[in-house]
MIDREN-920392 format. One record per residue: residue in one letter; z, x, y of N, C-alpha, C in turn. Coordinates in steps of 0.001 Angstrom, whole numbers, plus 500000, padded with zeros to 6 digits. Example, Ala and Ser with C-alpha at 12.3 -4.5 7.8 and 13.67 -1.06 7.14 Angstrom:
<rs>
a507800513190494310507800512300495500507800513200496700/s507080512850497750507140513670498940507870512900500030/
</rs>
This chain:
<rs>
m052238484575464734051332485725464680051641486541463429/s050600486805462644050810487475461372050885488988461496/l050443489538462625050473490974462844051086491233464203/q052013492157464281052669492458465544051831493470466321/w051213493004467390050383493876468217051289494597469210/k051832495712468782052732496470469648052849497887469114/g053346498766469968053622500129469547052389501004469485/v052541502141468834051472503133468720050743502939467397/m049437502767467482048605502664466291047521503738466373/p047604504783465564046599505836465606045235505355465123/a044201505713465873042832505566465382042539506858464619/v042852506859463345042906508117462598041514508685462332/t041471510007462212040242510689461828040036510563460319/t038787510657459915038451510675458490038348512136458055/k039011512471456983039024513855456517037922514083455484/f037215515200455641036144515560454720036418516920454086/t035963517089452863036040518386452184034895519270452674/d034909520536452240033824521455452590032492520993452028/s032528520172450995031291519664450388030939518261450882/d031555517826451974031224516573452655031539515329451830/t032642515383451088033179514196450442034508513865451107/l035020512676450854036302512298451446037409513220450941/d038189513750451882039328514607451543040584513738451601/l040841513034450515041959512095450503043303512804450495/q043353514048450024044616514788450029045050515116451449/m044136515666452264044483515965453650044665514675454444/f043893513664454107044049512364454760045467511830454551/e045965511926453334047325511458453045048356512288453798/t048121513597453914049025514457454680049146513960456113/n048015513620456711048029513155458093048693511790458213/i048360510878457314048966509540457372050486509640457221/n050951510484456324052401510655456149053051511219457402/a052349512100458117052880512623459379052965511514460423/q051993510621460433052031509491461364053217508571461052/l053393508280459784054498507407459376055847508043459709/a055975509339459451057235510034459736057556510018461224/a056508510019462052056718510001463500057115508625464010/g056857507582463201057260506236463595056157505375464181/v054895505634463799053817504790464319053970503359463802/h053265502454464440053442501030464174052255500387463457/g051239501166463165050059500679462463049079501812462293/i048062501610461467047008502603461239045664501912461409/v044792502503462232043455501959462458042428502887461824/l041631502343460920040615503110460204039222502818460754/g038339503803460599036924503559460823036515503329462255/g037270503879463207036852503794464595035926504948464952/t035726505163466246034896506291466673035462507595466142/l036777507766466273037415508974465756037298509080464249/g037199507955463583037042507950462137035620508177461683/e034719508482462637033312508757462347032664507603461577/a032975506393462026032539505190461311031037505124461115/s030286505585462121028828505456462039028226506319460939/t028993507276460438028474508156459383029040507823458007/l029962506881457936030601506564456661029774505577455855/l029700505810454574029078504852453675030004503655453499/d029437502526453177030230501316452985031322501537451935/e030979502179450841031961502410449784033058503360450241/e032720504314451097033739505226451619034748504479452488/k034281503522453269035198502713454076036160501946453165/r035630501434452067036474500677451140037494501602450461/i037066502792450110037991503769449499039100504122450477/l038748504346451739039751504691452749040746503553452958/t040233502322452992041128501180453179042124501089452038/r041629501133450816042515501021449659043503502173449599/a043013503384449890043898504553449846045003504446450888/t044646503988452085045646503880453151046680502813452820/v046222501686452322047152500628451901048126501170450861/d047627501968449952048478502550448908049467503547449487/i049032504333450472049914505346451071051030504691451878/v050691503712452714051695503155453628052654502207452926/k052216501626451821053096500757451022053827499711451867/g053094499091452764053659497995453536054536498397454708/q054687499695454951055539500115456077054955499698457421/v053631499787457537052931499386458763051624498703458362/p051059497881459229049779497252458903048623498243458968/v047647498032458115046416498820458100045298497962458681/l044593498490459669043485497780460307042190498522460046/m041124497774459849039793498361459715038946497969460914/n038192498937461412037280498672462510035986498055461987/i035472497074462720034193496451462396033197496839463486/a032194497621463119031162498065464056029816497920463355/e029227496746463465028024496427462712026896495994463650/q025684496024463113024512495662463903024186494173463819/s024606493523462749024271492109462583025532491286462366/t025448490026462689026564489117462445026843489031460949/k025797488953460157025953488888458703026687490120458185/g026283491293458666026942492521458236028395492584458662/a028676492084459867030059492097460358030948491175459531/i030437490002459179031202489075458339031492489697456982/q030487490317456390030687490957455091031690492095455182/a031611492898456242032546494008456408033975493501456564/a034141492416457314035476491842457502036032491319456185/q035205490669455421035659490116454144036011491218453149/k035250492297453151035563493430452274036885494078452684/a037101494233453988038358494812454468039542493957454028/e039378492655454112040444491749453685040692491873452188/e039631491940451408039776492117449963040494493417449619/d040268494451450416040820495765450122042235495961450640/g042791494956451297044192495009451686044478495235453152/a043430495295453987043668495430455425044410494199455939/k045239494401456944046022493306457517045507492861458880/g044491493552459369043925493175460653042612493895460874/l041885493451461913040587494026462235040555494442463701/m039972495595463958039531495969465296038022495762465298/m037498495109466329036103494669466243035334494946467527/l034251495703467378033347495993468481032289494901468618/p031690494776469809030512493912469941029380494441469058/p028273493694468953027160494162468137026694495556468545/m026399496384467555025938497737467818024417497753468013/r023955498716468783022530498953469081021940497893469989/y021929496634469531021362495573470364022299495254471520/n021760495231472733022563494950473915022691493436474081/a023640492860473342023796491410473299024239490855474647/g023755489657474966024207488951476158025581488341475932/d026146487748476981027501487201476906027621486144475809/r026696485183475789026761484107474799026606484657473382/e025695485600473228025483486201471908026726486958471438/t027352487666472364028548488434472016029687487514471607/v029873486446472356030923485483472027030680484867470653/e029460484459470394029152483835469104029314484824467953/y029030486081468197029210487136467192030673487243466780/f031545487359467764032980487460467475033492486191466790/k033065485040467284033545483780466725033101483602465281/a031894484026464976031395483891463610032245484691462635/v032621485890463026033479486703462152034865486082462055/a035410485671463190036748485071463192036808483846462284/n035728483087462255035699481872461450035458482137459964/n035202483393459613034930483736458219035920484738457647/t037062484896458303038140485723457780039468485147458240/s040488485372457456041825484939457873042569486049458609/l041966487240458685042654488368459309042709488219460828/p043807488657461445043874488692462903042922489749463452/i042360489472464620041320490316465201041742490830466566/m041486492118466790041614492745468100040207493090468587/v039793492501469688038482492772470265038538494118470992/y037601494988470658037538496314471271036623496210472494/n037207496255473676036455496090474922036279497441475601/n035121498064475373034851499401475891033444499428476478/p033260498828477667031907498747478240031344500098478651/i032208501085478895031708502397479319030937503064478184/d031509503048476993030875503732475866029900502843475092/y030156501523475052029344500650474206028489499655474974/k028545499707476317027593499025477207027671497511477215/i028658496936476548028862495488476583030300495231477017/e030471494477478090031819494124478542032169492719478078/v033365492599477527033897491284477183034746490847478374/t034230489940479162034888489524480394036025488545480119/l036832488288481136037921487328480975037381485934480679/d036262485575481279035664484270480970035230484200479506/m034739485290478974034356485328477564035584485217476674/f036670485877477058037912485754476290038436484317476308/e038212483608477404038635482206477477038032481411476317/e036780481681476019036105481011474911036553481573473566/l036704482901473482037079483539472213038460483102471737/l039362482863472684040738482540472301040876481136471719/k039777480400471673039790479145470927039899479407469429/c039570480623469015039772481051467623041195481599467503/d042011480955466719043420481324466639043640482759466192/n042737483283465364042979484624464832042399485734465697/i041801485404466836041503486427467845042737486541468711/e043461487616468541044827487704469075045039488807470101/a044177489827470105044473491000470930043190491618471458/v043348492480472453042246493256472993042641494727473003/k041716495568472585041854497002472831041224497248474180/e042052497404475192041628497459476582041196498894476918/s039864499087476954039313500421477196038320500421478351/t038537499539479319037668499522480493037980500691481425/r039135501310481246039652502411482088040072501923483470/d040185500618483629040684500014484865042077499465484571/v043094500204485000044473499825484674044808498444485221/s044212498075486352044517496766486927044055495626486033/n043190495921485067042742494874484158043882494376483276/v044891495216483057046068494778482300046729493603483014/t046873493730484313047492492667485100046613491420485125/r045312491595485241044414490439485234044540489660483924/i044604490386482811044730489725481511046057488990481412/k047143489649481838048464489018481796048508487780482685/n047934487890483871047947486756484791047198485558484218/r046139485819483503045291484723483025045739484169481676/f046179485054480780046431484619479415047879484760478961/g048723485366479789050119485541479388050205486317478087/d051013485830477156051176486501475864050162486039474821/r049267485120475197048283484649474208047347485764473769/l047019486678474686046153487808474365046958489093474498/k047307489677473378048063490925473387047157492073473815/i047739493043474495046958494144475063047369495465474423/m046407496119473789046605497461473259045742498400474096/t046366499270474879045589500192475691044842501148474782/g043574501441475145042741502218474241042214503519474801/v042688503929475957042228505178476574043439506067476808/d043488507196476143044676508053476175045089508456477587/t044115508700478469044450509238479787045003508206480761/v044989506932480402045652505920481235046644505121480402/a047093505697479307047941504950478373049301504618478962/l050001505608479491051335505334480023051246504373481199/e050275504585482071050103503680483204049900502245482724/s049095502081481689048825500743481166050063500129480530/l050823500931479805052062500432479197053051499981480266/l053152500759481329054090500402482398053669499124483120/m052373498819483079051882497591483706051913496402482760/g052372496622481525052574495486480641051798495481479348/a051003496519479085050321496586477794051359496617476674/d051014496002475559051963495862474448051992497075473538/g050909497835473534050854498988472640049711499904472990/w049482500886472111048578501982472404047801502332471143/i046472502086471163045591502601470114045237504012470542/a045810504999469882045829506361470400044893507289469637/g044478508366470329043598509355469734044285510680469428/l044888511303470453045556512592470235046777512474469359/v047222511246469113048290511021468142047921511602466781/c046622511694466507046184512246465219046741513655465002/a046860514425466083047399515782465996048842515867466468/f049242514964467365050577515016467969051256513644467854/p051597513233466644052162511885466480053534511710467121/r054411512704467020055769512531467532055768512400469054/e055002513215469727054955513140471179054416511796471653/t053409511283470949052817510002471332053817508865471178/v054469508817470039055439507742469807056629507892470753/a057031509134471044058146509345471968057850508751473336/i056635508952473833056259508389475134056383506867475107/f055863506252474048055942504793473956057390504316473926/e058196504913473070059573504451472913060395504702474170/l060176505816474843060921506115476060060611505110477162/q059334504819477361059003503866478430059495502473478082/k059472502142476787059900500805476374061380500579476669/t062180501631476554063618501491476781064020501857478212/g063033502020479090063336502257480490063587503690480870/r063383504596479957063590506020480271062262506601480758/i061845506094481906060513506356482432060337507817482815/k061318508400483452061194509795483898060927510712482716/e061640510508481611061442511346480431060050511128479833/a059599509868479836058264509568479328057199510266480172/i057384510236481490056414510855482393056366512368482185/e057513512986481967057534514442481765056720514848480542/i056872514105479451056098514413478241054623514103478480/y054352513028479167052980512608479434052243513635480293/r052937514204481268052313515227482109051958516465481284/w052853516841480384052538517959479474051329517600478611/f051252516344478194050260515885477225048861515732477832/l048780515512479149047517515082479745046328515998479459/p046452517332479572045276518162479246044763517929477829/l045657517664476899045240517324475538044600515937475491/l045207514985476182044684513622476171043262513560476726/e042947514458477642041600514475478216040547514905477201/l040977515503476095040040515831475026039502514575474352/d040161513442474579039767512176473958038650511476474722/i038485511795475997037454511129476803036288512105476991/n035688512471475893034672513509475844033718513180474693/p032431513437474835031514513143473731031879513852472426/k032584514971472522032989515719471326034439515417470945/l034904514207471248036306513882470982036688514081469521/v035772513790468594036095513955467173036357515424466860/q035448516287467301035624517713467045036865518253467760/n037072517793468993038236518251469761039534517939469037/i039658516704468613040914516256468018041093516844466622/k040013516997465888040138517632464575040554519093464707/l040092519778465742040532521154465972042023521177466299/a042491520217467086043926520139467387044738519868466120/e044199519032465227044888518746463963045078520010463130/v044117520908463190044246522178462458045474522937462957/f045659522972464272046747523752464866048117523122464612/t048155521831464347049436521202464026049611521000462521/g048665521509461747048820521551460297048564520260459561/i047870519318460203047666518020459541046197517599459554/g045288518578459489043876518256459452043014519483459265/t041725519252459169040730520318459090039656520049460122/e038790521034460328037702520873461300036479520192460715/n036485519897459454035280519364458820034867518034459439/v033631517972459892033042516744460422031770516468459641/r031265515266459790030043514899459071028844514991460002/a027798515679459522026567515829460290025978514445460627/p025425514276461825024957515365462681026028516065463506/r027266515608463489028304516372464177028462517736463524/l028788518722464354029107520061463878030393520513464560/p031180521388463928032383521899464583032050522576465910/l033035522618466788032837523235468101032440524702467950/f031655525177468939031073526512468845031043527152470231/g031178528469470264030958529232471485031941528920472594/e031428528848473819032283528652474992032989527300474948/e032313526306474417032925524976474305034172525047473433/r034077525769472326035208525934471426036339526719472096/k035979527772472803036992528592473482037769527767474504/k037071526903475216037721526073476232038745525136475601/v038357524492474496039267523563473827040432524326473195/l040143525463472595041214526277472005042256526668473054/k041798527002474239042729527386475309043655526230475677/i043098525041475758043911523852476085044958523625474996/i044538523708473735045466523474472619046554524542472590/e046157525789472724047126526891472631048127526850473776/q047653526542474982048576526442476117049553525287475927/a049072524202475371049947523056475128051009523401474084/l050617524079473041051575524434471995052629525410472504/e052235526292473404053201527244473979054259526533474813/a053882525424475425054811524686476300055257523376475671/r055095523231474372055403521973473693056852521556473962/p057064520348474426058414519945474833059335519657473650/t060612519811473902061629519365472945061831517874473157/l061688517115472107061747515663472234063164515144472026/p063526514082472719064810513426472450064742512698471109/d065860512181470670065897511386469446065313510011469772/y063990509968469862063327508780470386063390507578469462/k063797507800468218063924506674467290065262505946467445/n066163506556468217067493505959468408067857506017469877/l067090505317470690067274505384472127068156504256472649/n068888504553473696069644503543474423068926503244475728/v068943501997476133068275501590477357069033502152478563/r068271502733479493068865503216480751068303502402481893/n069145502132482858068698501410484037067973502341484998/
</rs>
C-alpha cells in the first residue's frame, strides 16, 4: 500500500481573502497548525473546502501549495467530486500531476447514478490514475450508497484501498471488517460518531472540527489507539457540542467561525454561502465560547505509553 490509511486527516477549509481570492497565507497558517498537532494527512477540496465553488485552477493552486507546505511530512489528498466520468478522470490526473498522493472520491454529482453506473464510474477513474483512492460513502448527504456488494466489485481495482465511512451507522464498521478484513481500510467521516467508530476498528478519522481544534482531535485518536480510552472519552465528551457543528447545513460557516476563535482562520466564505448572521450566529458563538472556557488540558499525546 502506497498510502497509509490511518490517523487523523483534516478535511481542511479553503481560505479566502476579503476580495474572494485564495488566501494562501492564512491557509498556510492553518496547515502548519495541523502539522504541529501531529495530523497524518491533509484532504483538500471536500465539502468543508467549498469544492463546489472552487475553480479548477484554484484546486490546482491549493494542491501545489499544500504539497509545498507539508514537504513530504504527510500525504496530500484531493477530493474528486465531478458530474461526469470524463471530468473525474481529468481531475484525478491533474491532482496526480500536481503532487497529490491520494484521492478521496465521491459518486457522480447531480445525477442519481444506479449501482452499476456508480461502480463503473469509480472503476474508470481507478483505471486511469496510479493514485490510491478512498471512496467517500455518504448516502445521507449525497443520496447514493456504495453498498458492500458494490465494494466487492470495486476492490478488484488494486488502487481502491479505503472508504470514508459516513453512513452514520457505527455497526457498518464491523460489517466492513467482517467482509473485507484489512483489504478495505476504514476512515470514519462523521465527527459525532468518530470515537465510537475508532473503537470498533476504524483505521482513522477524516475530521472536520480538527480545522479549528487540531490538537484535541489528534489527542483523542492517539489516546484511544494506545488504550487510554477513559482519557479519550473525557476529551470527546467536552468536544461533542463542537463536533455537532459539523453535521449541519452551515458546517462550513460554523467551522470557519471556530477557526477565528482559535486563531487559524477567517470567516470568509464564497457566495452563495454567507457568514453566519443573527440568532444562528449567536447560537454557534455560545457553543464555541463555552467550549473554550472549559478547554481541557491535554496529555503529552505524542509520547504515550500503552495502558491496560
